[in-house]
C-alpha positions in Angstrom: 0.2 0.2 0.0 1.5 3.4 -1.4 1.7 6.2 1.5 2.6 9.6 1.0 3.4 11.6 4.5 3.8 15.4 4.1 5.2 17.6 6.7 6.6 21.3 6.7 3.7 23.4 6.5 2.7 26.2 8.6 2.3 30.1 9.0 5.0 32.3 7.7 5.2 36.1 7.0 5.5 37.4 3.4 9.0 37.2 2.1 9.6 34.2 4.3 10.6 30.8 3.5 9.0 27.1 4.1 10.3 23.8 3.0 7.7 21.1 2.6 8.8 17.3 2.8 6.8 14.2 1.5 8.1 10.7 2.2 6.5 7.9 0.2 6.3 4.3 1.1 4.7 1.1 -0.2 5.1 -0.6 -3.6 6.8 2.1 -5.5 8.2 1.5 -8.9 11.7 3.2 -9.5 10.5 4.9 -12.7 8.1 7.6 -11.2 7.3 11.4 -10.9 6.7 13.1 -7.7 5.0 16.5 -7.5 3.2 19.3 -5.3 -0.1 20.6 -6.1 -1.9 23.4 -4.3 -5.6 24.3 -3.8 -6.8 27.6 -2.1 -10.4 27.8 -1.1 -12.9 27.9 -4.1 -10.1 27.4 -6.5 -9.1 24.3 -8.4 -6.2 22.5 -7.7 -3.1 23.2 -9.6 0.2 21.5 -10.4 3.0 23.7 -8.6 6.0 21.6 -9.3 7.0 18.1 -10.6 10.1 16.0 -10.7 10.9 12.8 -12.4 13.1 10.0 -11.2 15.5 11.0 -13.7 15.6 14.3 -12.2 13.8 16.3 -14.7 11.9 19.3 -13.3 8.7 21.3 -13.9 7.6 24.5 -11.9 4.5 26.5 -12.6 5.1 30.2 -13.9 3.6 31.5 -10.5 6.7 30.0 -8.6 9.5 30.1 -10.8 12.4 31.8 -9.3 10.8 31.3 -5.7 10.0 27.7 -5.4 12.5 24.9 -6.1 11.6 21.1 -5.9 14.3 18.4 -5.5 14.1 14.7 -4.2 16.2 12.0 -2.7 15.2 8.9 -4.4 17.0 6.6 -2.1 14.7 7.8 0.5 11.6 8.3 -1.8 11.1 11.6 -0.5 10.3 15.0 -2.5 10.7 18.5 -1.0 9.7 21.9 -2.1 11.5 24.8 -1.1 9.5 27.8 -1.0 11.2 31.1 -0.8 9.9 34.6 -1.1 6.2 33.6 -0.1 3.3 35.7 -0.9 0.0 35.8 0.4 -1.3 34.4 -2.8 0.8 31.3 -2.2 -1.7 30.4 0.8 -3.2 27.0 0.0 -3.5 23.5 0.9 -0.2 21.7 -0.5 -0.7 18.3 -1.8 2.1 15.6 -2.6 1.5 13.5 -5.5 3.2 10.4 -7.0 2.6 8.9 -10.3 4.0 5.7 -11.9 3.1 3.2 -14.4 2.3 -0.4 -13.6 1.4 -2.8 -16.1 0.4 0.1 -18.7 -1.9 1.7 -16.4 -1.1 5.0 -14.6 -1.1 4.9 -10.6 -1.6 7.9 -8.8 -1.4 8.5 -5.1 -2.1 11.8 -2.9 -0.8 12.8 0.4 -3.5 14.1 2.9 -2.7 17.8 2.3 -0.8 20.3 4.4 -1.5 24.0 5.2 0.5 26.9 3.9 -0.4 30.3 5.3 1.1 33.5 4.3 0.3 36.3 6.4 1.5 39.2 8.3 
């Protein structure tokens, strides 16, 4: 059973930094991609950043230059370093894991973690 456990959220002032972590466990295939989505109240969930097992990354335009995704594949852990945080970054952040098994995409989600940017 695949499980994703997130940590590192909280309340931070504008301009501050936070680092989110997501540890995956269970029957995970080596060839996978991990990412972070976020969802603000009344808004759709959006992809923030993603990284493949080969290290290729994607960052949404809204966070480029401020957020950095990285991973420790040996630990099946993905990180999101968030700098220069803005109030509009306030949202629930969700860890995501995808991999293909038997020709079928398998997608897993963490429980979500709150990030609040406010003075």
